[in-house]
mmCIF file of the N, C-alpha and C atoms, coordinates in Angstrom:
data_MODEL
# 
_entry.id   MODEL 
# 
loop_
_atom_site.group_PDB 
_atom_site.id 
_atom_site.type_symbol 
_atom_site.label_atom_id 
_atom_site.label_alt_id 
_atom_site.label_comp_id 
_atom_site.label_asym_id 
_atom_site.label_entity_id 
_atom_site.label_seq_id 
_atom_site.pdbx_PDB_ins_code 
_atom_site.Cartn_x 
_atom_site.Cartn_y 
_atom_site.Cartn_z 
_atom_site.occupancy 
_atom_site.B_iso_or_equiv 
_atom_site.pdbx_formal_charge 
_atom_site.auth_seq_id 
_atom_site.auth_comp_id 
_atom_site.auth_asym_id 
_atom_site.auth_atom_id 
_atom_site.pdbx_PDB_model_num 
ATOM 1   N N  . MET A 1 1  ? 6.048   -25.748 4.532  1.00 0.00 ? 1  MET A N  1 
ATOM 2   C CA . MET A 1 1  ? 7.092   -24.990 5.183  1.00 0.00 ? 1  MET A CA 1 
ATOM 3   C C  . MET A 1 1  ? 7.509   -25.751 6.425  1.00 0.00 ? 1  MET A C  1 
ATOM 4   N N  . GLY A 1 2  ? 8.691   -26.279 6.405  1.00 0.00 ? 2  GLY A N  1 
ATOM 5   C CA . GLY A 1 2  ? 9.168   -27.055 7.535  1.00 0.00 ? 2  GLY A CA 1 
ATOM 6   C C  . GLY A 1 2  ? 10.005  -26.220 8.477  1.00 0.00 ? 2  GLY A C  1 
ATOM 7   N N  . GLY A 1 3  ? 10.571  -26.891 9.442  1.00 0.00 ? 3  GLY A N  1 
ATOM 8   C CA . GLY A 1 3  ? 11.459  -26.199 10.365 1.00 0.00 ? 3  GLY A CA 1 
ATOM 9   C C  . GLY A 1 3  ? 10.766  -25.778 11.639 1.00 0.00 ? 3  GLY A C  1 
ATOM 10  N N  . ARG A 1 4  ? 11.579  -25.338 12.549 1.00 0.00 ? 4  ARG A N  1 
ATOM 11  C CA . ARG A 1 4  ? 11.111  -24.935 13.871 1.00 0.00 ? 4  ARG A CA 1 
ATOM 12  C C  . ARG A 1 4  ? 10.325  -23.634 13.783 1.00 0.00 ? 4  ARG A C  1 
ATOM 13  N N  . LYS A 1 5  ? 9.276   -23.537 14.546 1.00 0.00 ? 5  LYS A N  1 
ATOM 14  C CA . LYS A 1 5  ? 8.448   -22.333 14.609 1.00 0.00 ? 5  LYS A CA 1 
ATOM 15  C C  . LYS A 1 5  ? 8.515   -21.748 16.015 1.00 0.00 ? 5  LYS A C  1 
ATOM 16  N N  . ILE A 1 6  ? 8.351   -20.448 16.106 1.00 0.00 ? 6  ILE A N  1 
ATOM 17  C CA . ILE A 1 6  ? 8.320   -19.732 17.379 1.00 0.00 ? 6  ILE A CA 1 
ATOM 18  C C  . ILE A 1 6  ? 6.879   -19.293 17.621 1.00 0.00 ? 6  ILE A C  1 
ATOM 19  N N  . ALA A 1 7  ? 6.326   -19.651 18.754 1.00 0.00 ? 7  ALA A N  1 
ATOM 20  C CA . ALA A 1 7  ? 4.962   -19.237 19.086 1.00 0.00 ? 7  ALA A CA 1 
ATOM 21  C C  . ALA A 1 7  ? 4.949   -17.753 19.441 1.00 0.00 ? 7  ALA A C  1 
ATOM 22  N N  . THR A 1 8  ? 3.906   -17.072 19.010 1.00 0.00 ? 8  THR A N  1 
ATOM 23  C CA . THR A 1 8  ? 3.751   -15.660 19.333 1.00 0.00 ? 8  THR A CA 1 
ATOM 24  C C  . THR A 1 8  ? 2.265   -15.350 19.488 1.00 0.00 ? 8  THR A C  1 
ATOM 25  N N  . THR A 1 9  ? 1.979   -14.250 20.145 1.00 0.00 ? 9  THR A N  1 
ATOM 26  C CA . THR A 1 9  ? 0.600   -13.803 20.314 1.00 0.00 ? 9  THR A CA 1 
ATOM 27  C C  . THR A 1 9  ? 0.449   -12.468 19.615 1.00 0.00 ? 9  THR A C  1 
ATOM 28  N N  . MET A 1 10 ? -0.659  -12.312 18.905 1.00 0.00 ? 10 MET A N  1 
ATOM 29  C CA . MET A 1 10 ? -0.930  -11.033 18.252 1.00 0.00 ? 10 MET A CA 1 
ATOM 30  C C  . MET A 1 10 ? -2.426  -10.781 18.287 1.00 0.00 ? 10 MET A C  1 
ATOM 31  N N  . TYR A 1 11 ? -2.787  -9.532  18.118 1.00 0.00 ? 11 TYR A N  1 
ATOM 32  C CA . TYR A 1 11 ? -4.186  -9.150  18.136 1.00 0.00 ? 11 TYR A CA 1 
ATOM 33  C C  . TYR A 1 11 ? -4.587  -8.653  16.762 1.00 0.00 ? 11 TYR A C  1 
ATOM 34  N N  . LEU A 1 12 ? -5.711  -9.171  16.268 1.00 0.00 ? 12 LEU A N  1 
ATOM 35  C CA . LEU A 1 12 ? -6.253  -8.777  14.980 1.00 0.00 ? 12 LEU A CA 1 
ATOM 36  C C  . LEU A 1 12 ? -7.572  -8.055  15.197 1.00 0.00 ? 12 LEU A C  1 
ATOM 37  N N  . THR A 1 13 ? -7.929  -7.244  14.228 1.00 0.00 ? 13 THR A N  1 
ATOM 38  C CA . THR A 1 13 ? -9.263  -6.670  14.266 1.00 0.00 ? 13 THR A CA 1 
ATOM 39  C C  . THR A 1 13 ? -10.254 -7.772  13.895 1.00 0.00 ? 13 THR A C  1 
ATOM 40  N N  . PRO A 1 14 ? -11.507 -7.623  14.283 1.00 0.00 ? 14 PRO A N  1 
ATOM 41  C CA . PRO A 1 14 ? -12.497 -8.629  13.880 1.00 0.00 ? 14 PRO A CA 1 
ATOM 42  C C  . PRO A 1 14 ? -12.557 -8.816  12.358 1.00 0.00 ? 14 PRO A C  1 
ATOM 43  N N  . GLU A 1 15 ? -12.412 -7.732  11.612 1.00 0.00 ? 15 GLU A N  1 
ATOM 44  C CA . GLU A 1 15 ? -12.438 -7.840  10.157 1.00 0.00 ? 15 GLU A CA 1 
ATOM 45  C C  . GLU A 1 15 ? -11.236 -8.630  9.632  1.00 0.00 ? 15 GLU A C  1 
ATOM 46  N N  . GLN A 1 16 ? -10.044 -8.357  10.168 1.00 0.00 ? 16 GLN A N  1 
ATOM 47  C CA . GLN A 1 16 ? -8.852  -9.120  9.759  1.00 0.00 ? 16 GLN A CA 1 
ATOM 48  C C  . GLN A 1 16 ? -9.034  -10.600 10.054 1.00 0.00 ? 16 GLN A C  1 
ATOM 49  N N  . ASP A 1 17 ? -9.560  -10.898 11.233 1.00 0.00 ? 17 ASP A N  1 
ATOM 50  C CA . ASP A 1 17 ? -9.792  -12.291 11.620 1.00 0.00 ? 17 ASP A CA 1 
ATOM 51  C C  . ASP A 1 17 ? -10.762 -12.976 10.666 1.00 0.00 ? 17 ASP A C  1 
ATOM 52  N N  . SER A 1 18 ? -11.852 -12.311 10.382 1.00 0.00 ? 18 SER A N  1 
ATOM 53  C CA . SER A 1 18 ? -12.862 -12.867 9.495  1.00 0.00 ? 18 SER A CA 1 
ATOM 54  C C  . SER A 1 18 ? -12.310 -13.095 8.087  1.00 0.00 ? 18 SER A C  1 
ATOM 55  N N  . LEU A 1 19 ? -11.601 -12.104 7.561  1.00 0.00 ? 19 LEU A N  1 
ATOM 56  C CA . LEU A 1 19 ? -11.048 -12.223 6.207  1.00 0.00 ? 19 LEU A CA 1 
ATOM 57  C C  . LEU A 1 19 ? -9.970  -13.294 6.134  1.00 0.00 ? 19 LEU A C  1 
ATOM 58  N N  . LEU A 1 20 ? -9.119  -13.389 7.156  1.00 0.00 ? 20 LEU A N  1 
ATOM 59  C CA . LEU A 1 20 ? -8.092  -14.441 7.169  1.00 0.00 ? 20 LEU A CA 1 
ATOM 60  C C  . LEU A 1 20 ? -8.731  -15.828 7.195  1.00 0.00 ? 20 LEU A C  1 
ATOM 61  N N  . LYS A 1 21 ? -9.759  -15.987 8.003  1.00 0.00 ? 21 LYS A N  1 
ATOM 62  C CA . LYS A 1 21 ? -10.440 -17.285 8.076  1.00 0.00 ? 21 LYS A CA 1 
ATOM 63  C C  . LYS A 1 21 ? -11.103 -17.633 6.744  1.00 0.00 ? 21 LYS A C  1 
ATOM 64  N N  . GLU A 1 22 ? -11.687 -16.648 6.082  1.00 0.00 ? 22 GLU A N  1 
ATOM 65  C CA . GLU A 1 22 ? -12.303 -16.900 4.781  1.00 0.00 ? 22 GLU A CA 1 
ATOM 66  C C  . GLU A 1 22 ? -11.239 -17.242 3.742  1.00 0.00 ? 22 GLU A C  1 
ATOM 67  N N  . LEU A 1 23 ? -10.136 -16.510 3.755  1.00 0.00 ? 23 LEU A N  1 
ATOM 68  C CA . LEU A 1 23 ? -9.038  -16.815 2.836  1.00 0.00 ? 23 LEU A CA 1 
ATOM 69  C C  . LEU A 1 23 ? -8.483  -18.208 3.105  1.00 0.00 ? 23 LEU A C  1 
ATOM 70  N N  . SER A 1 24 ? -8.373  -18.556 4.362  1.00 0.00 ? 24 SER A N  1 
ATOM 71  C CA . SER A 1 24 ? -7.917  -19.891 4.745  1.00 0.00 ? 24 SER A CA 1 
ATOM 72  C C  . SER A 1 24 ? -8.861  -20.963 4.212  1.00 0.00 ? 24 SER A C  1 
ATOM 73  N N  . ARG A 1 25 ? -10.145 -20.716 4.350  1.00 0.00 ? 25 ARG A N  1 
ATOM 74  C CA . ARG A 1 25 ? -11.138 -21.674 3.860  1.00 0.00 ? 25 ARG A CA 1 
ATOM 75  C C  . ARG A 1 25 ? -11.041 -21.848 2.343  1.00 0.00 ? 25 ARG A C  1 
ATOM 76  N N  . GLN A 1 26 ? -10.895 -20.727 1.645  1.00 0.00 ? 26 GLN A N  1 
ATOM 77  C CA . GLN A 1 26 ? -10.865 -20.787 0.182  1.00 0.00 ? 26 GLN A CA 1 
ATOM 78  C C  . GLN A 1 26 ? -9.564  -21.361 -0.367 1.00 0.00 ? 26 GLN A C  1 
ATOM 79  N N  . THR A 1 27 ? -8.459  -21.091 0.305  1.00 0.00 ? 27 THR A N  1 
ATOM 80  C CA . THR A 1 27 ? -7.152  -21.553 -0.188 1.00 0.00 ? 27 THR A CA 1 
ATOM 81  C C  . THR A 1 27 ? -6.736  -22.884 0.414  1.00 0.00 ? 27 THR A C  1 
ATOM 82  N N  . ARG A 1 28 ? -7.439  -23.291 1.482  1.00 0.00 ? 28 ARG A N  1 
ATOM 83  C CA . ARG A 1 28 ? -7.087  -24.506 2.235  1.00 0.00 ? 28 ARG A CA 1 
ATOM 84  C C  . ARG A 1 28 ? -5.693  -24.419 2.851  1.00 0.00 ? 28 ARG A C  1 
ATOM 85  N N  . LEU A 1 29 ? -5.256  -23.193 3.124  1.00 0.00 ? 29 LEU A N  1 
ATOM 86  C CA . LEU A 1 29 ? -4.008  -22.969 3.848  1.00 0.00 ? 29 LEU A CA 1 
ATOM 87  C C  . LEU A 1 29 ? -4.360  -22.557 5.271  1.00 0.00 ? 29 LEU A C  1 
ATOM 88  N N  . PRO A 1 30 ? -3.614  -23.044 6.260  1.00 0.00 ? 30 PRO A N  1 
ATOM 89  C CA . PRO A 1 30 ? -3.882  -22.621 7.636  1.00 0.00 ? 30 PRO A CA 1 
ATOM 90  C C  . PRO A 1 30 ? -3.676  -21.115 7.806  1.00 0.00 ? 30 PRO A C  1 
ATOM 91  N N  . VAL A 1 31 ? -4.448  -20.527 8.706  1.00 0.00 ? 31 VAL A N  1 
ATOM 92  C CA . VAL A 1 31 ? -4.292  -19.107 9.003  1.00 0.00 ? 31 VAL A CA 1 
ATOM 93  C C  . VAL A 1 31 ? -2.842  -18.809 9.382  1.00 0.00 ? 31 VAL A C  1 
ATOM 94  N N  . SER A 1 32 ? -2.216  -19.692 10.142 1.00 0.00 ? 32 SER A N  1 
ATOM 95  C CA . SER A 1 32 ? -0.826  -19.467 10.565 1.00 0.00 ? 32 SER A CA 1 
ATOM 96  C C  . SER A 1 32 ? 0.109   -19.351 9.356  1.00 0.00 ? 32 SER A C  1 
ATOM 97  N N  . GLU A 1 33 ? -0.115  -20.144 8.319  1.00 0.00 ? 33 GLU A N  1 
ATOM 98  C CA . GLU A 1 33 ? 0.711   -20.062 7.113  1.00 0.00 ? 33 GLU A CA 1 
ATOM 99  C C  . GLU A 1 33 ? 0.460   -18.747 6.389  1.00 0.00 ? 33 GLU A C  1 
ATOM 100 N N  . LEU A 1 34 ? -0.779  -18.330 6.325  1.00 0.00 ? 34 LEU A N  1 
ATOM 101 C CA . LEU A 1 34 ? -1.095  -17.051 5.694  1.00 0.00 ? 34 LEU A CA 1 
ATOM 102 C C  . LEU A 1 34 ? -0.424  -15.901 6.446  1.00 0.00 ? 34 LEU A C  1 
ATOM 103 N N  . VAL A 1 35 ? -0.448  -15.955 7.771  1.00 0.00 ? 35 VAL A N  1 
ATOM 104 C CA . VAL A 1 35 ? 0.197   -14.913 8.580  1.00 0.00 ? 35 VAL A CA 1 
ATOM 105 C C  . VAL A 1 35 ? 1.701   -14.918 8.344  1.00 0.00 ? 35 VAL A C  1 
ATOM 106 N N  . ARG A 1 36 ? 2.326   -16.109 8.320  1.00 0.00 ? 36 ARG A N  1 
ATOM 107 C CA . ARG A 1 36 ? 3.773   -16.170 8.057  1.00 0.00 ? 36 ARG A CA 1 
ATOM 108 C C  . ARG A 1 36 ? 4.101   -15.587 6.695  1.00 0.00 ? 36 ARG A C  1 
ATOM 109 N N  . ARG A 1 37 ? 3.291   -15.884 5.705  1.00 0.00 ? 37 ARG A N  1 
ATOM 110 C CA . ARG A 1 37 ? 3.516   -15.326 4.366  1.00 0.00 ? 37 ARG A CA 1 
ATOM 111 C C  . ARG A 1 37 ? 3.363   -13.810 4.376  1.00 0.00 ? 37 ARG A C  1 
ATOM 112 N N  . GLY A 1 38 ? 2.396   -13.321 5.140  1.00 0.00 ? 38 GLY A N  1 
ATOM 113 C CA . GLY A 1 38 ? 2.224   -11.876 5.273  1.00 0.00 ? 38 GLY A CA 1 
ATOM 114 C C  . GLY A 1 38 ? 3.430   -11.226 5.926  1.00 0.00 ? 38 GLY A C  1 
ATOM 115 N N  . VAL A 1 39 ? 3.963   -11.864 6.950  1.00 0.00 ? 39 VAL A N  1 
ATOM 116 C CA . VAL A 1 39 ? 5.165   -11.349 7.617  1.00 0.00 ? 39 VAL A CA 1 
ATOM 117 C C  . VAL A 1 39 ? 6.326   -11.321 6.629  1.00 0.00 ? 39 VAL A C  1 
ATOM 118 N N  . ASP A 1 40 ? 6.470   -12.373 5.825  1.00 0.00 ? 40 ASP A N  1 
ATOM 119 C CA . ASP A 1 40 ? 7.523   -12.388 4.800  1.00 0.00 ? 40 ASP A CA 1 
ATOM 120 C C  . ASP A 1 40 ? 7.374   -11.221 3.836  1.00 0.00 ? 40 ASP A C  1 
ATOM 121 N N  . LEU A 1 41 ? 6.142   -10.908 3.446  1.00 0.00 ? 41 LEU A N  1 
ATOM 122 C CA . LEU A 1 41 ? 5.910   -9.786  2.526  1.00 0.00 ? 41 LEU A CA 1 
ATOM 123 C C  . LEU A 1 41 ? 6.320   -8.455  3.153  1.00 0.00 ? 41 LEU A C  1 
ATOM 124 N N  . VAL A 1 42 ? 5.982   -8.263  4.426  1.00 0.00 ? 42 VAL A N  1 
ATOM 125 C CA . VAL A 1 42 ? 6.357   -7.024  5.116  1.00 0.00 ? 42 VAL A CA 1 
ATOM 126 C C  . VAL A 1 42 ? 7.870   -6.920  5.235  1.00 0.00 ? 42 VAL A C  1 
ATOM 127 N N  . ILE A 1 43 ? 8.523   -8.005  5.617  1.00 0.00 ? 43 ILE A N  1 
ATOM 128 C CA . ILE A 1 43 ? 9.985   -8.001  5.740  1.00 0.00 ? 43 ILE A CA 1 
ATOM 129 C C  . ILE A 1 43 ? 10.619  -7.694  4.392  1.00 0.00 ? 43 ILE A C  1 
ATOM 130 N N  . ASP A 1 44 ? 10.134  -8.325  3.350  1.00 0.00 ? 44 ASP A N  1 
ATOM 131 C CA . ASP A 1 44 ? 10.687  -8.094  2.016  1.00 0.00 ? 44 ASP A CA 1 
ATOM 132 C C  . ASP A 1 44 ? 10.496  -6.640  1.591  1.00 0.00 ? 44 ASP A C  1 
ATOM 133 N N  . ARG A 1 45 ? 9.329   -6.089  1.875  1.00 0.00 ? 45 ARG A N  1 
ATOM 134 C CA . ARG A 1 45 ? 9.032   -4.709  1.483  1.00 0.00 ? 45 ARG A CA 1 
ATOM 135 C C  . ARG A 1 45 ? 9.900   -3.691  2.215  1.00 0.00 ? 45 ARG A C  1 
ATOM 136 N N  . HIS A 1 46 ? 10.291  -4.001  3.441  1.00 0.00 ? 46 HIS A N  1 
ATOM 137 C CA . HIS A 1 46 ? 11.038  -3.051  4.270  1.00 0.00 ? 46 HIS A CA 1 
ATOM 138 C C  . HIS A 1 46 ? 12.469  -3.501  4.559  1.00 0.00 ? 46 HIS A C  1 
ATOM 139 N N  . LYS A 1 47 ? 12.967  -4.454  3.800  1.00 0.00 ? 47 LYS A N  1 
ATOM 140 C CA . LYS A 1 47 ? 14.296  -5.012  4.073  1.00 0.00 ? 47 LYS A CA 1 
ATOM 141 C C  . LYS A 1 47 ? 15.409  -3.980  3.979  1.00 0.00 ? 47 LYS A C  1 
ATOM 142 N N  . ASP A 1 48 ? 15.193  -2.892  3.228  1.00 0.00 ? 48 ASP A N  1 
ATOM 143 C CA . ASP A 1 48 ? 16.224  -1.860  3.118  1.00 0.00 ? 48 ASP A CA 1 
ATOM 144 C C  . ASP A 1 48 ? 16.447  -1.142  4.448  1.00 0.00 ? 48 ASP A C  1 
ATOM 145 N N  . HIS A 1 49 ? 15.525  -1.281  5.389  1.00 0.00 ? 49 HIS A N  1 
ATOM 146 C CA . HIS A 1 49 ? 15.667  -0.681  6.717  1.00 0.00 ? 49 HIS A CA 1 
ATOM 147 C C  . HIS A 1 49 ? 16.450  -1.583  7.673  1.00 0.00 ? 49 HIS A C  1 
ATOM 148 N N  . LEU A 1 50 ? 16.726  -2.810  7.262  1.00 0.00 ? 50 LEU A N  1 
ATOM 149 C CA . LEU A 1 50 ? 17.419  -3.760  8.130  1.00 0.00 ? 50 LEU A CA 1 
ATOM 150 C C  . LEU A 1 50 ? 18.903  -3.760  7.787  1.00 0.00 ? 50 LEU A C  1 
ATOM 151 N N  . VAL A 1 51 ? 19.705  -3.157  8.647  1.00 0.00 ? 51 VAL A N  1 
ATOM 152 C CA . VAL A 1 51 ? 21.139  -3.046  8.433  1.00 0.00 ? 51 VAL A CA 1 
ATOM 153 C C  . VAL A 1 51 ? 21.784  -4.424  8.474  1.00 0.00 ? 51 VAL A C  1 
ATOM 154 N N  . GLY A 1 52 ? 22.579  -4.749  7.460  1.00 0.00 ? 52 GLY A N  1 
ATOM 155 C CA . GLY A 1 52 ? 23.301  -6.014  7.419  1.00 0.00 ? 52 GLY A CA 1 
ATOM 156 C C  . GLY A 1 52 ? 22.426  -7.220  7.176  1.00 0.00 ? 52 GLY A C  1 
ATOM 157 N N  . TYR A 1 53 ? 21.266  -7.013  6.628  1.00 0.00 ? 53 TYR A N  1 
ATOM 158 C CA . TYR A 1 53 ? 20.311  -8.101  6.430  1.00 0.00 ? 53 TYR A CA 1 
ATOM 159 C C  . TYR A 1 53 ? 20.404  -8.639  5.010  1.00 0.00 ? 53 TYR A C  1 
ATOM 160 N N  . SER A 1 54 ? 20.605  -9.933  4.896  1.00 0.00 ? 54 SER A N  1 
ATOM 161 C CA . SER A 1 54 ? 20.581  -10.597 3.602  1.00 0.00 ? 54 SER A CA 1 
ATOM 162 C C  . SER A 1 54 ? 19.282  -11.372 3.522  1.00 0.00 ? 54 SER A C  1 
ATOM 163 N N  . HIS A 1 55 ? 18.304  -10.850 2.789  1.00 0.00 ? 55 HIS A N  1 
ATOM 164 C CA . HIS A 1 55 ? 16.964  -11.431 2.755  1.00 0.00 ? 55 HIS A CA 1 
ATOM 165 C C  . HIS A 1 55 ? 16.972  -12.889 2.324  1.00 0.00 ? 55 HIS A C  1 
ATOM 166 N N  . ASP A 1 56 ? 17.650  -13.200 1.245  1.00 0.00 ? 56 ASP A N  1 
ATOM 167 C CA . ASP A 1 56 ? 17.639  -14.574 0.749  1.00 0.00 ? 56 ASP A CA 1 
ATOM 168 C C  . ASP A 1 56 ? 18.258  -15.533 1.754  1.00 0.00 ? 56 ASP A C  1 
ATOM 169 N N  . ARG A 1 57 ? 19.374  -15.141 2.359  1.00 0.00 ? 57 ARG A N  1 
ATOM 170 C CA . ARG A 1 57 ? 20.042  -16.009 3.325  1.00 0.00 ? 57 ARG A CA 1 
ATOM 171 C C  . ARG A 1 57 ? 19.171  -16.199 4.566  1.00 0.00 ? 57 ARG A C  1 
ATOM 172 N N  . GLU A 1 58 ? 18.617  -15.108 5.074  1.00 0.00 ? 58 GLU A N  1 
ATOM 173 C CA . GLU A 1 58 ? 17.785  -15.189 6.279  1.00 0.00 ? 58 GLU A CA 1 
ATOM 174 C C  . GLU A 1 58 ? 16.510  -15.983 6.003  1.00 0.00 ? 58 GLU A C  1 
ATOM 175 N N  . ARG A 1 59 ? 15.906  -15.768 4.879  1.00 0.00 ? 59 ARG A N  1 
ATOM 176 C CA . ARG A 1 59 ? 14.684  -16.487 4.538  1.00 0.00 ? 59 ARG A CA 1 
ATOM 177 C C  . ARG A 1 59 ? 14.963  -17.985 4.432  1.00 0.00 ? 59 ARG A C  1 
ATOM 178 N N  . ALA A 1 60 ? 16.096  -18.338 3.823  1.00 0.00 ? 60 ALA A N  1 
ATOM 179 C CA . ALA A 1 60 ? 16.462  -19.748 3.709  1.00 0.00 ? 60 ALA A CA 1 
ATOM 180 C C  . ALA A 1 60 ? 16.689  -20.338 5.108  1.00 0.00 ? 60 ALA A C  1 
ATOM 181 N N  . ALA A 1 61 ? 17.328  -19.569 5.990  1.00 0.00 ? 61 ALA A N  1 
ATOM 182 C CA . ALA A 1 61 ? 17.577  -20.064 7.344  1.00 0.00 ? 61 ALA A CA 1 
ATOM 183 C C  . ALA A 1 61 ? 16.267  -20.264 8.096  1.00 0.00 ? 61 ALA A C  1 
ATOM 184 N N  . ILE A 1 62 ? 15.333  -19.321 7.925  1.00 0.00 ? 62 ILE A N  1 
ATOM 185 C CA . ILE A 1 62 ? 14.047  -19.414 8.591  1.00 0.00 ? 62 ILE A CA 1 
ATOM 186 C C  . ILE A 1 62 ? 13.272  -20.620 8.074  1.00 0.00 ? 62 ILE A C  1 
ATOM 187 N N  . ARG A 1 63 ? 13.355  -20.869 6.797  1.00 0.00 ? 63 ARG A N  1 
ATOM 188 C CA . ARG A 1 63 ? 12.600  -21.965 6.188  1.00 0.00 ? 63 ARG A CA 1 
ATOM 189 C C  . ARG A 1 63 ? 13.325  -23.317 6.327  1.00 0.00 ? 63 ARG A C  1 
ATOM 190 N N  . GLY A 1 64 ? 14.531  -23.306 6.912  1.00 0.00 ? 64 GLY A N  1 
ATOM 191 C CA . GLY A 1 64 ? 15.242  -24.561 7.158  1.00 0.00 ? 64 GLY A CA 1 
ATOM 192 C C  . GLY A 1 64 ? 15.862  -25.178 5.919  1.00 0.00 ? 64 GLY A C  1 
ATOM 193 N N  . ARG A 1 65 ? 16.230  -24.344 4.960  1.00 0.00 ? 65 ARG A N  1 
ATOM 194 C CA . ARG A 1 65 ? 16.848  -24.872 3.733  1.00 0.00 ? 65 ARG A CA 1 
ATOM 195 C C  . ARG A 1 65 ? 18.338  -24.866 3.810  1.00 0.00 ? 65 ARG A C  1 
# 
């Protein structure tokens, strides 16, 4: 996933942190990539709440395509 990234701070529960790190270890994907994918899933699931939002266009813009 290329393109510019925006730094952010978030707080996880110890269990979320542990599970993300284990998933990262098993998949060999960075935790940050797993979190971005999770954010994409939430946005996709709730996109009907975003007025004037074109998911495919916005996702392509975010991913730098």
